[in-house]
C-alpha positions in Angstrom: 127.5 85.9 89.5 125.7 85.6 92.7 122.7 83.5 93.2 119.8 84.5 95.2 116.9 82.3 96.3 113.5 83.8 97.2 110.7 82.2 98.9 107.5 84.2 98.5 108.9 85.5 95.2 105.4 86.1 94.0 104.2 88.2 96.7 104.5 91.8 97.1 108.1 91.8 98.8 109.2 88.8 96.7 108.4 91.0 93.2 109.9 94.1 94.4 113.1 92.0 96.0 113.5 90.1 92.3 113.6 93.2 90.6 116.0 94.6 92.8 118.4 91.8 92.8 118.3 91.8 88.8 119.2 95.4 88.8 122.2 94.3 91.1 123.3 91.5 88.5 122.4 88.4 90.7 121.1 85.3 89.2 117.4 85.2 90.8 115.9 81.9 91.8 112.2 81.8 93.2 110.3 79.0 95.0 106.5 78.8 93.8 104.0 76.0 94.3 102.8 73.9 91.1 99.7 75.5 91.2 101.1 78.9 90.2 103.1 77.7 87.4 99.8 76.1 86.1 97.9 79.5 86.4 100.4 82.3 85.6 98.1 84.8 84.7 96.4 84.8 88.1 99.3 83.5 90.7 102.2 85.3 88.9 101.2 88.7 87.9 103.3 90.8 90.0 106.6 89.0 88.5 104.9 88.6 84.9 107.1 91.4 83.4 110.3 89.7 84.6 109.6 86.2 84.2 111.9 85.7 81.4 114.7 86.8 83.7 113.9 84.3 86.5 114.5 80.5 87.4 111.6 79.4 89.1 111.5 76.1 91.0 108.3 74.0 92.2 108.2 73.5 95.9 106.3 73.8 99.2 106.8 75.2 102.7 105.3 71.9 104.0 107.5 69.4 102.5 111.2 69.6 103.8 112.1 67.3 101.0 111.0 69.7 97.9 113.0 72.6 99.8 116.1 70.4 100.4 116.2 69.6 96.7 115.9 73.1 95.3 118.6 74.3 97.8 120.9 71.5 96.8 120.4 72.1 93.3 120.8 76.1 93.3 123.3 76.2 96.3 122.5 80.0 96.6 124.7 82.7 98.0 121.9 84.5 99.7 118.4 83.2 100.6 115.4 85.5 101.4 112.9 83.9 103.2 109.7 85.7 102.8 107.0 83.1 101.9 104.3 82.8 104.7 100.7 82.8 105.5 100.8 86.6 106.3 97.3 87.8 106.5 96.9 88.1 110.2 93.0 88.1 110.4 92.9 84.9 108.5 95.4 83.3 110.8 92.6 83.3 113.4 90.5 81.5 111.3 93.1 78.7 110.4 95.6 78.9 113.3 97.0 75.4 112.6 97.6 75.9 109.2 99.3 79.3 109.8 101.4 78.1 112.5 102.2 74.7 110.7 103.2 76.4 107.3 105.0 79.1 108.7 107.1 77.8 111.5 107.7 74.4 109.9 108.7 76.4 106.4 111.2 78.3 108.2 112.6 75.2 109.8 112.8 73.3 106.6 114.7 76.2 104.8 117.4 77.0 107.4 118.0 72.9 108.0 118.1 72.5 104.1 120.8 75.5 104.0 122.9 74.4 106.9 123.0 70.7 105.3 123.6 72.0 101.5 124.5 75.6 101.4 126.1 76.2 104.8 128.0 79.6 103.2 124.7 80.8 102.1 123.7 84.1 104.0 119.9 83.8 105.1 117.2 86.5 105.8 114.1 85.7 107.6 111.2 88.2 107.0 110.1 89.0 110.9 106.9 91.3 111.7 106.0 93.9 113.6 103.2 91.7 114.8 105.7 89.8 117.0 105.7 93.0 119.7 102.0 92.9 120.0 100.7 93.9 122.9 103.7 96.4 123.4 105.8 97.1 126.5 107.3 100.1 125.2 106.7 102.8 122.1 108.7 103.0 119.9 109.7 99.1 119.7 113.1 98.3 119.0 115.3 95.2 118.6 115.4 95.0 122.6 111.8 95.4 122.9 109.9 92.2 124.4 107.6 90.1 122.2 104.1 89.8 123.0 102.4 88.4 120.1 98.6 88.8 119.9 97.8 86.4 116.8 98.8 83.0 115.8 100.7 84.7 112.7 102.5 86.9 115.4 103.4 83.5 117.3 104.5 81.8 114.3 107.1 84.8 113.2 108.5 84.9 116.9 109.0 81.1 116.5 110.8 82.0 113.1 112.6 84.6 114.6 114.3 82.4 117.5 114.8 79.4 114.9 117.1 82.3 113.0 118.7 83.1 116.0 119.3 79.4 117.0 121.0 78.5 113.7 123.2 81.5 113.7 124.4 80.7 117.3 124.6 77.0 117.2 125.5 76.2 113.4 127.5 79.8 112.8 124.9 80.3 109.9 125.1 84.0 108.6 121.4 84.3 109.4 119.5 87.6 110.1 116.1 88.8 110.9 114.3 91.7 109.9 111.5 93.0 112.0 109.6 94.7 109.6 106.7 97.0 110.3 103.6 97.6 107.8 105.0 98.3 104.4 102.4 98.6 101.5 102.4 99.1 97.9 100.1 99.0 94.9 101.1 95.5 94.8 99.6 94.6 98.3 96.9 91.8 98.6 93.6 93.3 98.5 92.7 91.2 101.9 94.9 94.1 103.8 93.5 97.0 105.2 95.8 99.6 103.4 94.8 98.1 99.8 91.3 97.2 100.8 91.1 101.2 101.7 92.7 102.3 98.2 90.8 100.0 96.2 87.6 100.7 97.6 88.2 104.6 97.4 89.3 104.2 94.1 85.9 102.4 92.9 83.8 104.9 94.7 85.6 107.8 92.9 84.9 105.7 89.7 81.3 105.3 90.3 81.5 101.4 90.8 81.3 101.2 94.8 79.2 103.0 97.4 80.6 101.8 100.9 83.8 101.0 102.4 83.2 98.1 105.3 86.2 98.5 107.8 86.7 97.3 111.4 88.8 99.3 114.2 89.4 102.7 112.9 91.7 103.3 115.8 94.3 100.9 115.5 97.8 102.7 115.0 100.3 101.5 112.6 104.1 102.5 111.1 103.4 102.3 107.6 105.9 102.6 104.9 106.7 101.8 101.2 107.8 98.1 100.3 110.2 99.1 97.8 112.1 101.0 100.3 112.2 97.9 102.6 113.6 95.6 100.0 116.8 97.6 100.1 117.0 97.0 103.8 116.9 93.4 103.6 119.5 93.2 101.0 121.8 95.5 102.9 121.6 93.1 106.1 123.1 90.4 104.2 126.3 92.6 102.8 127.4 93.1 106.4 130.5 91.1 108.0 128.4 90.2 110.7 124.9 88.7 110.9 122.4 90.8 113.1 118.8 91.5 113.7 117.2 94.9 112.8 113.9 96.9 113.0 112.7 98.3 109.8 110.2 100.8 109.8 109.6 104.7 109.4 109.3 105.7 113.1 106.2 107.5 112.0 102.6 106.3 113.0 98.9 106.8 111.7 95.4 105.3 112.8 93.4 103.4 110.2 91.2 106.2 110.5 93.9 108.7 109.0 94.8 106.3 106.5 91.4 106.0 104.8 90.9 110.1 105.4 94.2 110.8 103.5 92.6 108.6 100.5 89.3 109.6 100.4 90.4 113.6 100.8 93.0 112.6 97.9 90.2 112.1 95.6 88.0 114.8 97.0 85.4 113.0 98.9 83.9 113.1 102.4 84.8 109.7 104.1 81.9 109.8 106.8 79.7 109.3 103.6 81.0 106.0 102.5 82.7 104.1 105.7 80.7 101.4 107.7 82.1 100.2 110.9 81.8 96.4 110.9 82.2 94.6 114.3 82.6 91.3 112.6 86.2 92.8 110.9 87.7 93.5 114.5 90.5 91.2 115.7 89.7 88.7 118.7 92.9 90.1 120.2 93.6 93.9 118.9 97.0 95.3 118.7 96.4 99.1 119.1 99.8 100.4 118.3 102.9 99.4 116.5 105.4 101.9 116.0 109.1 101.2 115.0 112.5 102.5 116.0 115.0 102.2 113.1 117.8 103.7 114.5 120.0 100.8 114.3 119.4 100.2 110.8 120.3 103.8 110.1 123.5 103.6 112.1 124.8 100.2 110.7 123.3 100.0 107.1 122.8 103.6 106.3 119.4 103.0 105.7 116.6 105.1 106.0 112.6 105.4 104.5 112.3 107.3 101.2 108.4 107.4 100.6 106.5 109.2 103.4 102.9 108.3 104.1 100.9 110.7 102.5 103.0 109.9 99.1 102.2 106.3 99.8 98.8 106.7 99.8 98.5 108.6 96.8 100.8 106.2 95.0 98.1 103.5 96.0 95.2 105.4 95.0 96.4 106.4 91.9 97.6 103.1 91.0 94.0 101.5 91.7 92.2 103.9 90.1 94.3 103.2 86.5 93.8 99.5 87.1 90.2 100.0 87.0 90.4 102.0 84.2 92.2 99.6 82.3 89.8 96.9 83.3 87.1 99.2 82.4 85.0 97.9 85.0 
């Protein structure tokens, strides 16, 4: 039985990946902070339904010793490094923490694998935010990076660390440059979930306004459940490479919220408030991915379309609110 180790297993991607790997017959290990084990009801909600099938280990991205010990104990066949401070806006508020955690955490995991599990295949969760102020559209594996946030900078560093461990030490290490991927498990701080959750509240009569920043920012939005398969496929190849994972389709924030409001039969203009405080200090105006390499080499392509994604998220948020009986 193959053993997989997932950092960030309690997050959106980690929870979908854990389900996926369990269905593939893997023994799935996950890294969590001790505080999560002490408050499972709130911090482990995405994986609550599969907790009895997982092996969880307490460790921190800020502690090399803890990561080293976990890798040494598990000696995984595959490692999916998903954990990070991943909210772009927050990275401007606490850039030191974001950069330290994301860069050092990636370095710690790579180093521990090199020392204690050198045969382990490693996946690094890169981001379209690495491209930032783009020089070409769509963006592919050869597009230069120009990050516009501490988060984007930290992901560029992680990307190069991964490449360096591959080239210098012969590790099977891949970068997945994933464009925006959403789901009903997305955190409420992200604009996609903020929109669908607020629309659900307005539809049910619990909220009156949606406060939002730049409506013109354009993103390549896909379904997180589709992107998990791409991560796994990368580690099944004979040779480690880097891949852009995207839909190749782009929509603005305005189009996202229009789709959500239209779906529940409401006029968005009555409920949306533009809040300049929610603009980024350095905006990224358009991100659109070219996933042709992943399609050609991995046989991967997205399944869920933009309209279906928005409907899925709105439906899920309406059901959540009804269950809570707010």
